[in-house]
C-alpha positions in Angstrom: -181.9 76.4 47.9 -182.1 76.1 51.6 -181.8 73.2 54.0 -184.5 73.3 56.7 -185.7 70.9 59.3 -185.3 70.0 62.9 -183.3 67.2 64.3 -183.2 64.1 62.2 -185.8 65.4 59.8 -184.0 67.6 57.3 -185.3 68.4 53.8 -184.3 70.6 50.9 -186.4 73.6 49.8 -185.8 74.5 46.2 -187.1 77.6 44.6 -187.9 76.5 41.0 -189.1 79.9 39.9 -185.7 81.4 40.9 -184.0 78.5 39.1 -185.9 79.2 35.9 -185.3 82.9 36.1 -181.5 82.4 36.5 -181.5 80.0 33.5 -183.3 82.5 31.2 -181.0 85.3 32.5 -178.0 83.2 31.7 -179.3 82.4 28.2 -180.0 86.0 27.5 -176.4 86.8 28.7 -175.0 84.1 26.3 -176.9 85.6 23.4 -175.8 89.1 24.1 -172.2 88.1 24.8 -172.1 86.2 21.5 -174.0 88.9 19.7 -171.7 89.2 16.6 -171.6 85.4 16.2 -175.4 85.1 16.4 -175.9 88.0 13.9 -173.6 86.2 11.5 -175.6 83.0 11.9 -179.0 84.7 11.5 -177.9 87.3 8.9 -179.6 90.1 10.8 -179.4 92.2 14.0 -181.7 91.0 16.8 -183.1 91.8 20.2 -183.7 89.4 23.1 -187.1 89.1 24.8 -187.6 87.1 28.0 -191.2 86.4 29.0 -192.5 86.1 32.5 -192.7 82.3 32.2 -189.0 82.1 31.4 -189.1 81.7 27.6 -186.4 83.5 25.6 -187.1 84.8 22.1 -185.0 86.4 19.5 -186.8 89.3 17.8 -185.9 90.5 14.4 -187.6 93.7 13.2 -189.7 93.7 16.4 -191.2 90.3 15.8 -190.5 87.0 17.5 -188.5 84.9 14.9 -186.7 82.3 17.1 -187.1 80.7 20.5 -183.8 80.2 22.2 -182.8 77.5 24.6 -179.8 75.5 25.7 -179.7 71.7 25.0 -178.7 69.1 27.6 -175.2 69.1 26.1 -175.0 72.9 26.5 -175.5 73.8 22.8 -177.5 76.9 21.9 -180.7 75.9 20.0 -182.7 78.4 18.0 -186.1 77.2 16.9 -187.6 79.2 14.1 -191.1 80.6 14.5 -192.9 80.2 11.2 -195.7 82.7 11.9 -194.6 85.4 14.4 -198.1 86.9 14.4 -199.5 83.6 15.7 -202.5 81.7 14.4 -205.3 83.7 12.8 
């Protein structure tokens, strides 16, 4: 974030892409730091995939099985993906 402007006309410039990248990087770090606990919850080893648009997925056996996100109250939410191959 930067503050730019001249004189009495100041405004804030916010880089939303940078903000989203830092959020997905932080989420990936949380998943990897708590790897053993997540493995116990899932019952399987996993890998983490972050897409270019900032989504974070948990891969099991090379397939996307969960989407990971952090709730407003800072809880880790894993949403199951019923069909990792996608629609036919």
